[in-house]
C-alpha positions in Angstrom: 137.4 158.0 178.6 140.8 159.6 178.7 143.7 157.4 179.9 147.1 158.8 181.0 150.0 156.4 181.3 152.8 157.0 183.7 155.5 155.3 185.8 157.1 155.9 189.2 160.7 156.7 190.1 162.1 158.3 193.2 163.1 161.5 191.3 160.6 163.9 189.6 161.2 163.2 185.9 158.2 160.9 185.7 156.0 163.6 187.2 157.2 166.1 184.7 156.5 163.7 181.8 153.0 163.0 183.1 152.3 166.8 183.2 153.2 167.0 179.5 150.9 164.1 178.6 148.0 165.6 180.6 148.7 169.2 179.3 149.3 170.5 182.8 151.9 173.0 184.1 154.6 172.3 186.6 155.6 174.9 189.2 159.0 174.7 191.0 159.6 171.3 189.6 157.1 169.6 192.0 153.6 171.1 191.8 151.3 170.1 188.8 148.1 172.0 188.3 145.4 170.0 186.6 144.1 171.4 183.3 140.3 172.2 183.1 139.8 169.4 180.6 140.8 166.9 183.3 139.7 168.5 186.5 140.5 171.1 189.2 143.3 170.6 191.7 146.9 169.5 191.8 149.5 166.8 192.1 152.5 167.4 194.4 155.6 165.2 194.2 158.4 165.6 196.8 161.6 163.7 197.6 161.4 163.0 201.4 164.7 161.2 202.3 167.1 159.1 200.2 165.1 156.1 199.1 161.6 157.6 199.6 159.4 160.1 197.9 155.7 161.1 198.3 153.0 161.9 195.8 149.9 163.8 197.0 146.9 163.9 194.7 144.2 166.5 195.5 141.7 167.2 192.7 138.1 166.9 191.5 137.8 165.1 188.1 135.6 166.9 185.5 135.7 164.1 183.0 136.1 160.3 183.0 139.8 159.5 183.3 142.1 156.6 184.1 145.6 156.9 185.5 147.5 153.9 184.3 150.8 153.2 186.1 153.0 151.1 183.9 155.1 148.2 185.2 158.7 149.2 186.1 161.3 146.8 187.5 163.1 149.4 189.6 162.4 147.7 192.9 160.1 150.3 194.3 157.1 149.7 196.7 154.0 151.9 196.9 152.1 152.5 200.1 148.7 154.0 199.1 146.4 155.9 201.5 143.0 156.9 199.9 141.1 159.6 201.8 138.8 160.6 198.9 135.3 161.9 199.4 133.9 158.9 197.5 134.9 155.3 196.6 137.3 155.1 193.7 138.5 152.0 191.8 141.9 150.5 191.2 142.6 147.6 188.8 145.4 145.2 189.6 145.8 142.7 186.8 142.3 141.3 186.2 140.8 142.3 189.5 139.1 145.6 190.3 139.1 146.8 193.9 137.0 149.6 195.4 139.3 151.7 197.4 138.7 154.6 199.8 138.3 154.9 203.6 134.5 155.1 203.1 134.7 151.6 201.6 136.6 150.3 204.7 139.6 149.7 202.4 141.5 152.9 202.0 145.0 151.4 202.3 146.9 149.4 199.7 150.5 148.1 199.5 151.9 147.0 196.2 155.0 146.7 194.0 156.1 148.9 191.2 156.5 145.9 188.9 152.8 145.3 188.9 150.8 147.5 186.5 147.6 149.1 187.8 144.9 151.5 186.8 143.3 154.1 189.1 139.9 155.5 188.1 138.5 158.4 190.2 134.8 159.3 190.6 133.8 162.4 188.6 132.8 165.4 190.6 134.1 164.2 194.0 137.3 165.2 195.7 140.1 162.8 195.2 142.7 162.9 198.0 145.4 160.3 198.1 148.9 160.1 199.6 151.3 157.6 198.0 154.6 156.7 199.6 157.1 155.5 196.9 159.9 153.6 198.6 163.1 151.8 197.7 162.5 148.1 198.5 165.7 147.9 200.4 164.3 150.1 203.1 161.4 147.7 203.6 163.0 144.3 203.3 162.5 143.2 206.9 158.8 144.1 206.7 158.4 142.5 203.3 159.9 139.2 204.5 157.3 139.3 207.4 154.5 139.9 204.9 155.6 137.1 202.6 155.7 134.8 205.5 152.0 135.5 205.8 152.4 135.7 209.6 150.0 138.7 210.1 148.1 139.2 206.9 146.1 136.0 207.1 143.9 136.1 204.0 144.9 139.6 202.7 148.4 139.0 201.3 149.0 137.4 197.9 152.5 136.2 197.3 151.9 136.0 193.6 150.7 139.6 193.2 152.7 141.1 196.1 149.7 143.2 196.9 147.3 143.6 199.7 144.6 146.0 200.8 143.3 146.9 204.3 141.5 149.6 206.2 143.4 152.7 207.3 144.4 152.4 210.9 143.2 155.1 213.4 146.6 156.7 213.8 147.1 157.1 210.1 143.5 158.5 209.8 144.4 161.3 212.1 147.5 162.1 210.0 145.4 162.0 206.8 142.8 164.3 208.3 145.5 166.8 209.3 147.1 167.0 205.8 143.7 167.0 204.0 142.6 170.1 206.0 145.8 172.0 205.5 146.3 174.5 202.7 149.0 173.9 200.1 149.4 177.7 200.0 151.1 177.7 203.4 154.8 178.2 203.3 155.5 175.3 205.5 153.3 172.8 203.6 156.2 170.9 202.0 157.9 170.4 205.3 154.6 169.4 206.9 153.9 166.8 204.2 157.4 165.3 204.6 156.8 165.0 208.3 153.4 163.3 207.8 155.0 161.0 205.3 157.6 159.8 207.8 155.0 159.3 210.4 152.8 157.3 208.0 155.8 155.1 207.3 156.4 154.6 211.0 152.7 153.6 211.5 153.0 151.1 208.7 156.1 149.6 210.3 154.5 149.3 213.7 151.4 147.8 212.3 152.9 145.2 209.9 156.0 144.2 211.8 155.8 140.7 213.2 152.7 140.2 215.4 154.8 139.1 218.3 157.0 142.1 218.3 154.1 144.5 218.0 152.1 142.9 220.8 155.1 142.8 223.1 155.7 146.5 222.5 152.1 147.1 223.5 152.6 145.4 226.8 151.4 141.9 226.0 153.2 139.1 227.8 154.6 136.4 225.6 152.5 133.8 227.5 149.3 135.7 226.9 150.2 136.2 223.2 150.7 132.5 222.7 147.4 131.8 224.5 145.5 134.3 222.4 147.0 132.9 219.2 145.5 129.5 220.0 142.0 131.1 219.8 143.0 133.1 216.7 144.1 129.9 214.9 140.8 128.4 215.8 138.9 131.4 214.2 141.0 131.3 211.0 140.4 127.5 210.7 136.7 127.9 211.1 135.8 131.0 209.0 133.2 129.1 207.1 131.1 128.8 210.3 129.5 131.4 212.5 131.5 133.5 214.9 132.1 131.2 217.9 131.5 133.9 220.5 133.8 135.7 222.9 133.0 133.4 225.8 134.1 130.3 223.8 137.3 132.0 222.5 138.3 133.3 225.9 137.9 129.8 227.3 140.0 128.5 224.4 142.7 130.9 225.4 142.2 130.0 229.1 141.6 133.5 230.3 138.7 135.7 231.4 136.4 137.4 228.9 137.4 140.9 229.9 141.1 140.1 229.6 140.5 138.4 226.2 138.7 141.5 224.8 141.6 143.7 226.0 144.2 141.5 224.4 142.2 141.5 221.1 142.4 145.3 221.0 146.1 145.3 221.8 147.1 142.5 219.4 144.6 142.9 216.5 143.5 146.5 217.1 139.8 145.5 217.1 137.3 143.3 218.8 137.2 139.5 218.2 133.9 139.6 216.3 135.1 142.4 213.9 138.4 140.6 213.3 136.5 137.3 212.5 134.1 139.2 210.2 136.9 140.8 208.2 138.7 137.6 207.8 135.5 135.8 206.8 134.9 138.5 204.1 138.5 138.1 202.8 137.9 134.4 202.5 134.6 135.2 200.7 136.4 137.3 198.2 138.8 134.5 197.4 136.0 131.9 197.1 134.0 134.2 194.7 137.0 134.8 192.5 138.3 131.2 192.6 136.1 129.8 189.8 135.1 126.8 191.9 131.3 127.5 192.3 128.4 127.7 189.9 126.5 130.5 191.6 127.0 133.2 194.2 124.4 131.4 196.3 126.8 128.4 196.5 129.4 130.6 198.1 126.7 132.1 200.5 125.8 128.5 201.6 129.5 127.5 201.9 130.0 130.4 204.3 126.9 129.5 206.3 124.9 132.6 205.7 121.2 132.1 205.9 120.3 134.9 203.6 122.1 136.2 200.5 121.0 139.9 201.2 122.8 139.7 204.6 125.9 138.4 202.9 125.7 141.1 200.2 125.5 143.9 202.8 128.5 142.7 204.7 130.5 142.1 201.5 129.6 145.6 200.2 130.5 147.2 203.5 134.0 145.6 203.3 134.8 146.0 199.6 132.5 148.7 198.3 131.1 146.3 195.6 128.5 143.5 195.3 129.6 139.8 195.4 128.4 139.3 191.9 130.9 141.8 190.6 133.8 139.6 191.8 132.2 136.2 191.0 133.9 133.9 188.5 131.7 131.0 187.6 133.0 127.4 187.6 133.6 126.1 184.1 131.5 123.0 183.4 
């Protein structure tokens, strides 16, 4: 297995150094063509605006490789969109995550001071867009994320890292750039525009829940009522989904209004939201080292059958529960 180390900066010197290590050529100081020993395709690095650059990876690996990004204390944040044809893996410290929109987790947000290793699948198209951003541009959002006001079980203050599904608006943008040819004269301009729109989507999605909901036409009174039911769901993730009728009654509104608010506030149905948060909790319990067997976690979360739990877990994370399980020390 070939492993190539690199680091990130807002300027292209790191990209040029990586090209030398891989044995690739750089064109116009921005486009790296992969050598046949690694794969077929390219890596494109562009400076977008002061404080933000973008890296586009589009290649098919011909051999097992790892791209190891080294820790760097230059106060950069990385927003990662993975639109590859298969599920790849990314290692953050001692945890390995399956990432890719087909694994329901094609989005990641992390810090440049956390080392990680990206391993693509051989023979499948890798397509990722990474926004590399000066932390100063994101401080209001980072403060919201660290307050844990909207991330529920996803965000980890210690790792400064979270993963999620790619939202529908960003999927449209990713489809558009994936189906565009890099040979087009306007490609660089187009990619810069897509990058700014992806950042705008990120801001809209992860700004404070109240601000986002109000912008979507949700009255403050309705938001507060909905949050009563949301807090109930998050406090009872180990049980079964309580049902829309029950939650609507908890929020003191009709079922139809409750469903509509769920779409506006959370971007999905109540049952899907509950299921995602339950699986996020499952991942924490599995990796917490507090259980002797996976079955103990299955029972803790009130699943009648382990195979049902395994299917749901794999659907969310692209891996089996046993792969993330840390056994309790006796």
